[in-house]
DRENKOL-835373 format. One record per atom (N, C-alpha, C): y, x, z; residue number from 1; residue in three letters. Coordinates in Angstrom, 1 decimal. Example, Ala and Ser with C-alpha at 12.3 -4.5 7.8 and 13.67 -1.06 7.14 Angstrom:
<nodes>
[[-5.7 13.2 7.8] 1 'ALA']
[[-4.5 12.3 7.8] 1 'ALA']
[[-3.3 13.2 7.8] 1 'ALA']
[[-2.2 12.8 7.1] 2 'SER']
[[-1.1 13.7 7.1] 2 'SER']
[[0.0 12.9 7.9] 2 'SER']
</nodes>
This chain:
<nodes>
[[-8.1 -34.3 19.0] 1 'MET']
[[-9.1 -33.3 19.3] 1 'MET']
[[-8.8 -32.0 18.5] 1 'MET']
[[-8.7 -30.9 19.1] 2 'PRO']
[[-8.3 -29.6 18.4] 2 'PRO']
[[-9.4 -29.2 17.4] 2 'PRO']
[[-9.0 -28.5 16.4] 3 'ASN']
[[-10.0 -28.0 15.4] 3 'ASN']
[[-10.5 -26.6 15.9] 3 'ASN']
[[-11.7 -26.6 16.4] 4 'LEU']
[[-12.2 -25.4 16.9] 4 'LEU']
[[-12.5 -24.3 15.8] 4 'LEU']
[[-12.7 -24.8 14.6] 5 'GLN']
[[-12.9 -23.8 13.5] 5 'GLN']
[[-11.6 -23.1 13.2] 5 'GLN']
[[-10.5 -23.7 13.5] 6 'SER']
[[-9.2 -23.1 13.3] 6 'SER']
[[-9.1 -21.8 14.1] 6 'SER']
[[-9.5 -21.8 15.3] 7 'ILE']
[[-9.4 -20.6 16.2] 7 'ILE']
[[-10.4 -19.6 15.6] 7 'ILE']
[[-11.6 -20.0 15.2] 8 'ALA']
[[-12.5 -19.0 14.6] 8 'ALA']
[[-12.0 -18.4 13.3] 8 'ALA']
[[-11.4 -19.2 12.5] 9 'ILE']
[[-10.9 -18.7 11.2] 9 'ILE']
[[-9.8 -17.6 11.5] 9 'ILE']
[[-8.9 -18.0 12.4] 10 'LYS']
[[-7.8 -17.0 12.7] 10 'LYS']
[[-8.3 -15.7 13.3] 10 'LYS']
[[-9.3 -15.8 14.2] 11 'LYS']
[[-9.9 -14.6 14.8] 11 'LYS']
[[-10.6 -13.8 13.7] 11 'LYS']
[[-11.4 -14.5 12.9] 12 'TYR']
[[-12.1 -13.8 11.8] 12 'TYR']
[[-11.2 -13.1 10.9] 12 'TYR']
[[-10.1 -13.7 10.5] 13 'LEU']
[[-9.2 -13.1 9.5] 13 'LEU']
[[-8.3 -12.0 10.2] 13 'LEU']
[[-8.1 -12.2 11.5] 14 'PHE']
[[-7.4 -11.1 12.2] 14 'PHE']
[[-8.2 -9.9 12.2] 14 'PHE']
[[-9.5 -10.0 12.5] 15 'GLU']
[[-10.4 -8.9 12.5] 15 'GLU']
[[-10.5 -8.2 11.1] 15 'GLU']
[[-10.5 -9.0 10.1] 16 'VAL']
[[-10.6 -8.5 8.7] 16 'VAL']
[[-9.3 -7.9 8.2] 16 'VAL']
[[-8.2 -8.6 8.5] 17 'LEU']
[[-6.9 -8.1 7.9] 17 'LEU']
[[-6.2 -7.1 8.8] 17 'LEU']
[[-6.4 -7.1 10.1] 18 'LYS']
[[-5.8 -6.2 11.0] 18 'LYS']
[[-4.3 -6.3 10.9] 18 'LYS']
[[-3.6 -5.2 10.5] 19 'GLU']
[[-2.1 -5.1 10.5] 19 'GLU']
[[-1.6 -6.0 9.4] 19 'GLU']
[[-2.4 -6.5 8.4] 20 'ARG']
[[-1.9 -7.3 7.3] 20 'ARG']
[[-1.9 -8.8 7.7] 20 'ARG']
[[-2.4 -9.1 8.9] 21 'TYR']
[[-2.5 -10.5 9.3] 21 'TYR']
[[-1.1 -11.2 9.3] 21 'TYR']
[[-0.2 -10.5 9.9] 22 'GLY']
[[1.2 -11.1 10.1] 22 'GLY']
[[1.8 -11.5 8.8] 22 'GLY']
[[1.7 -10.8 7.7] 23 'ARG']
[[2.3 -11.2 6.5] 23 'ARG']
[[1.6 -12.4 5.8] 23 'ARG']
[[0.4 -12.7 6.3] 24 'ASN']
[[-0.3 -13.9 5.8] 24 'ASN']
[[-0.4 -15.0 6.8] 24 'ASN']
[[0.3 -14.9 7.9] 25 'ASP']
[[0.2 -15.8 9.0] 25 'ASP']
[[0.4 -17.3 8.6] 25 'ASP']
[[1.5 -17.6 7.9] 26 'LYS']
[[1.8 -19.0 7.5] 26 'LYS']
[[0.6 -19.6 6.6] 26 'LYS']
[[0.1 -18.8 5.7] 27 'PHE']
[[-1.0 -19.3 4.8] 27 'PHE']
[[-2.2 -19.5 5.7] 27 'PHE']
[[-2.5 -18.6 6.5] 28 'ILE']
[[-3.7 -18.7 7.4] 28 'ILE']
[[-3.6 -19.9 8.3] 28 'ILE']
[[-2.4 -20.2 8.8] 29 'GLU']
[[-2.3 -21.4 9.6] 29 'GLU']
[[-2.6 -22.7 8.8] 29 'GLU']
[[-2.1 -22.7 7.5] 30 'ARG']
[[-2.4 -23.9 6.7] 30 'ARG']
[[-3.9 -24.0 6.3] 30 'ARG']
[[-4.4 -22.8 6.0] 31 'LEU']
[[-5.9 -22.7 5.6] 31 'LEU']
[[-6.8 -23.1 6.8] 31 'LEU']
[[-6.4 -22.7 8.0] 32 'SER']
[[-7.2 -23.0 9.1] 32 'SER']
[[-7.3 -24.5 9.4] 32 'SER']
[[-6.3 -25.3 9.0] 33 'VAL']
[[-6.3 -26.7 9.2] 33 'VAL']
[[-7.4 -27.4 8.4] 33 'VAL']
[[-7.6 -26.9 7.2] 34 'ILE']
[[-8.5 -27.6 6.3] 34 'ILE']
[[-10.0 -27.2 6.5] 34 'ILE']
[[-10.2 -26.1 7.1] 35 'ILE']
[[-11.6 -25.6 7.4] 35 'ILE']
[[-12.0 -26.2 8.7] 35 'ILE']
[[-12.6 -27.4 8.7] 36 'ALA']
[[-12.7 -28.2 9.9] 36 'ALA']
[[-14.2 -28.2 10.4] 36 'ALA']
[[-15.2 -27.9 9.6] 37 'THR']
[[-16.5 -27.9 10.1] 37 'THR']
[[-17.2 -26.6 10.1] 37 'THR']
[[-18.3 -26.4 10.8] 38 'LYS']
[[-19.0 -25.2 10.8] 38 'LYS']
[[-19.5 -24.8 9.4] 38 'LYS']
[[-19.9 -25.8 8.7] 39 'GLU']
[[-20.3 -25.5 7.3] 39 'GLU']
[[-19.2 -24.9 6.5] 39 'GLU']
[[-18.0 -25.5 6.6] 40 'ASP']
[[-16.8 -25.0 5.9] 40 'ASP']
[[-16.5 -23.5 6.4] 40 'ASP']
[[-16.6 -23.3 7.7] 41 'PHE']
[[-16.4 -21.9 8.2] 41 'PHE']
[[-17.4 -21.0 7.6] 41 'PHE']
[[-18.7 -21.3 7.6] 42 'ASP']
[[-19.8 -20.5 7.1] 42 'ASP']
[[-19.5 -20.2 5.6] 42 'ASP']
[[-19.2 -21.2 4.8] 43 'ASN']
[[-18.9 -21.1 3.4] 43 'ASN']
[[-17.7 -20.2 3.2] 43 'ASN']
[[-16.7 -20.3 4.0] 44 'PHE']
[[-15.5 -19.5 3.9] 44 'PHE']
[[-15.9 -18.0 4.1] 44 'PHE']
[[-16.7 -17.8 5.2] 45 'GLY']
[[-17.2 -16.4 5.5] 45 'GLY']
[[-18.0 -15.8 4.3] 45 'GLY']
[[-18.8 -16.6 3.7] 46 'LYS']
[[-19.6 -16.2 2.5] 46 'LYS']
[[-18.7 -15.8 1.4] 46 'LYS']
[[-17.6 -16.6 1.2] 47 'MET']
[[-16.7 -16.4 0.1] 47 'MET']
[[-16.0 -15.0 0.3] 47 'MET']
[[-15.5 -14.8 1.6] 48 'VAL']
[[-14.8 -13.6 1.9] 48 'VAL']
[[-15.7 -12.4 1.7] 48 'VAL']
[[-17.0 -12.5 2.1] 49 'ALA']
[[-18.0 -11.5 1.9] 49 'ALA']
[[-18.2 -11.2 0.4] 49 'ALA']
[[-18.2 -12.3 -0.4] 50 'ASP']
[[-18.4 -12.1 -1.8] 50 'ASP']
[[-17.2 -11.4 -2.4] 50 'ASP']
[[-16.0 -11.7 -1.9] 51 'LEU']
[[-14.8 -11.0 -2.4] 51 'LEU']
[[-14.8 -9.5 -2.1] 51 'LEU']
[[-15.2 -9.2 -0.9] 52 'TYR']
[[-15.3 -7.8 -0.5] 52 'TYR']
[[-16.4 -7.1 -1.4] 52 'TYR']
[[-17.5 -7.7 -1.5] 53 'GLU']
[[-18.6 -7.1 -2.3] 53 'GLU']
[[-18.2 -6.9 -3.7] 53 'GLU']
[[-17.5 -7.9 -4.3] 54 'SER']
[[-17.2 -7.7 -5.7] 54 'SER']
[[-16.1 -6.7 -5.9] 54 'SER']
[[-15.1 -6.6 -4.9] 55 'GLY']
[[-14.1 -5.6 -5.0] 55 'GLY']
[[-14.7 -4.2 -4.8] 55 'GLY']
[[-15.6 -4.1 -3.9] 56 'PHE']
[[-16.3 -2.8 -3.7] 56 'PHE']
[[-17.1 -2.4 -4.9] 56 'PHE']
[[-17.8 -3.3 -5.5] 57 'MET']
[[-18.6 -2.9 -6.7] 57 'MET']
[[-17.7 -2.6 -7.9] 57 'MET']
[[-16.5 -3.3 -8.0] 58 'ARG']
[[-15.6 -3.0 -9.0] 58 'ARG']
[[-15.0 -1.6 -8.8] 58 'ARG']
[[-14.7 -1.2 -7.6] 59 'ALA']
[[-14.2 0.1 -7.3] 59 'ALA']
[[-15.2 1.2 -7.6] 59 'ALA']
[[-16.4 0.9 -7.2] 60 'VAL']
[[-17.5 1.9 -7.5] 60 'VAL']
[[-17.7 2.1 -9.0] 60 'VAL']
[[-17.7 1.0 -9.8] 61 'ASP']
[[-17.8 1.1 -11.2] 61 'ASP']
[[-16.6 1.9 -11.8] 61 'ASP']
[[-15.4 1.7 -11.3] 62 'GLN']
[[-14.3 2.4 -11.8] 62 'GLN']
[[-14.4 3.9 -11.5] 62 'GLN']
[[-14.8 4.2 -10.3] 63 'TYR']
[[-15.0 5.7 -10.0] 63 'TYR']
[[-16.1 6.3 -10.8] 63 'TYR']
[[-17.1 5.5 -11.0] 64 'LYS']
[[-18.3 6.0 -11.8] 64 'LYS']
[[-17.8 6.3 -13.3] 64 'LYS']
[[-17.0 5.4 -13.8] 65 'GLU']
[[-16.4 5.5 -15.1] 65 'GLU']
[[-15.6 6.8 -15.2] 65 'GLU']
[[-14.7 7.0 -14.2] 66 'GLN']
[[-13.9 8.2 -14.2] 66 'GLN']
[[-14.7 9.5 -14.2] 66 'GLN']
[[-15.7 9.5 -13.3] 67 'PHE']
[[-16.6 10.7 -13.3] 67 'PHE']
[[-17.3 10.9 -14.6] 67 'PHE']
[[-17.7 9.9 -15.2] 68 'GLU']
[[-18.4 10.0 -16.5] 68 'GLU']
[[-17.5 10.5 -17.6] 68 'GLU']
[[-16.2 10.1 -17.5] 69 'LYS']
[[-15.2 10.7 -18.5] 69 'LYS']
[[-15.0 12.1 -18.3] 69 'LYS']
[[-15.2 12.6 -17.1] 70 'SER']
[[-15.1 14.0 -16.7] 70 'SER']
[[-16.4 14.8 -17.0] 70 'SER']
[[-17.4 14.1 -17.5] 71 'GLY']
[[-18.6 14.8 -17.9] 71 'GLY']
[[-19.7 14.8 -16.8] 71 'GLY']
[[-19.4 14.1 -15.7] 72 'MET']
[[-20.4 14.1 -14.6] 72 'MET']
[[-21.2 12.8 -14.7] 72 'MET']
[[-22.5 13.0 -14.4] 73 'LYS']
[[-23.4 11.8 -14.4] 73 'LYS']
[[-23.4 11.3 -13.0] 73 'LYS']
[[-23.3 10.0 -12.8] 74 'VAL']
[[-23.3 9.4 -11.5] 74 'VAL']
[[-24.4 8.4 -11.4] 74 'VAL']
[[-25.2 8.5 -10.3] 75 'ASN']
[[-26.3 7.5 -10.1] 75 'ASN']
[[-26.2 7.0 -8.7] 75 'ASN']
[[-25.9 5.8 -8.5] 76 'ILE']
[[-25.7 5.2 -7.2] 76 'ILE']
[[-26.9 4.4 -6.9] 76 'ILE']
[[-27.6 4.7 -5.8] 77 'VAL']
[[-28.8 4.0 -5.4] 77 'VAL']
[[-28.6 3.4 -4.0] 77 'VAL']
[[-29.4 2.3 -3.7] 78 'ALA']
[[-29.3 1.7 -2.4] 78 'ALA']
[[-30.1 2.6 -1.4] 78 'ALA']
[[-29.8 2.4 -0.1] 79 'GLU']
[[-30.5 3.2 0.9] 79 'GLU']
[[-32.0 3.0 0.8] 79 'GLU']
[[-32.8 3.9 1.2] 80 'GLU']
[[-34.2 3.9 1.0] 80 'GLU']
[[-34.9 2.8 1.8] 80 'GLU']
[[-34.5 2.6 3.1] 81 'LYS']
[[-35.1 1.6 3.9] 81 'LYS']
[[-34.1 0.7 4.5] 81 'LYS']
[[-33.7 -0.4 3.8] 82 'PRO']
[[-32.8 -1.3 4.5] 82 'PRO']
[[-33.3 -1.9 5.8] 82 'PRO']
[[-32.4 -2.0 6.7] 83 'LYS']
[[-32.7 -2.6 8.0] 83 'LYS']
[[-33.3 -4.0 7.9] 83 'LYS']
[[-32.7 -4.8 7.1] 84 'ASP']
[[-33.1 -6.2 6.9] 84 'ASP']
[[-32.9 -6.5 5.4] 84 'ASP']
[[-34.0 -6.8 4.7] 85 'PRO']
[[-33.9 -7.0 3.2] 85 'PRO']
[[-33.1 -8.2 2.8] 85 'PRO']
[[-32.8 -9.1 3.8] 86 'ASN']
[[-32.0 -10.2 3.4] 86 'ASN']
[[-30.5 -10.0 3.8] 86 'ASN']
[[-30.2 -8.8 4.3] 87 'HIS']
[[-28.9 -8.5 4.8] 87 'HIS']
[[-28.0 -8.0 3.6] 87 'HIS']
[[-26.9 -8.6 3.4] 88 'ARG']
[[-25.9 -8.1 2.4] 88 'ARG']
[[-25.0 -7.1 3.0] 88 'ARG']
[[-24.2 -6.5 2.2] 89 'ILE']
[[-23.2 -5.5 2.7] 89 'ILE']
[[-22.4 -5.9 3.8] 89 'ILE']
[[-21.9 -7.1 3.8] 90 'PHE']
[[-20.9 -7.6 4.8] 90 'PHE']
[[-21.5 -8.7 5.7] 90 'PHE']
[[-22.8 -8.7 5.8] 91 'GLY']
[[-23.4 -9.5 6.9] 91 'GLY']
[[-23.8 -11.0 6.6] 91 'GLY']
[[-23.6 -11.4 5.4] 92 'HIS']
[[-24.1 -12.8 5.1] 92 'HIS']
[[-25.2 -12.7 4.1] 92 'HIS']
[[-26.3 -13.4 4.4] 93 'SER']
[[-27.4 -13.4 3.4] 93 'SER']
[[-27.3 -14.7 2.6] 93 'SER']
[[-28.0 -14.8 1.5] 94 'GLU']
[[-28.0 -16.0 0.7] 94 'GLU']
[[-28.7 -17.1 1.5] 94 'GLU']
[[-29.5 -16.8 2.5] 95 'LYS']
[[-30.2 -17.8 3.3] 95 'LYS']
[[-29.4 -18.3 4.4] 95 'LYS']
[[-28.3 -17.6 4.8] 96 'SER']
[[-27.5 -18.1 5.9] 96 'SER']
[[-26.8 -19.3 5.6] 96 'SER']
[[-26.4 -20.1 6.7] 97 'GLY']
[[-25.6 -21.3 6.4] 97 'GLY']
[[-26.2 -22.4 7.1] 97 'GLY']
</nodes>
């Protein structure tokens, strides 16, 4: 029986990586074999979202630090009215799964 999650993982990573997918193809192939259940797929998606969010926040903090070194005060705030209070930056909420 084919691993249906394998197809979903490859599609998901292709959408995320775009032109960088090819250089990761062999690893993605091996990874897609071990992600066999919907729960594994959902948890993998949450982990990727966490990686994106932490990288984004790290970059924001680094830019903020650079601006402050230049004498500028930076204040980053969330949008005033979020569309969905449970919605995270990249589409996974803590409640999903």
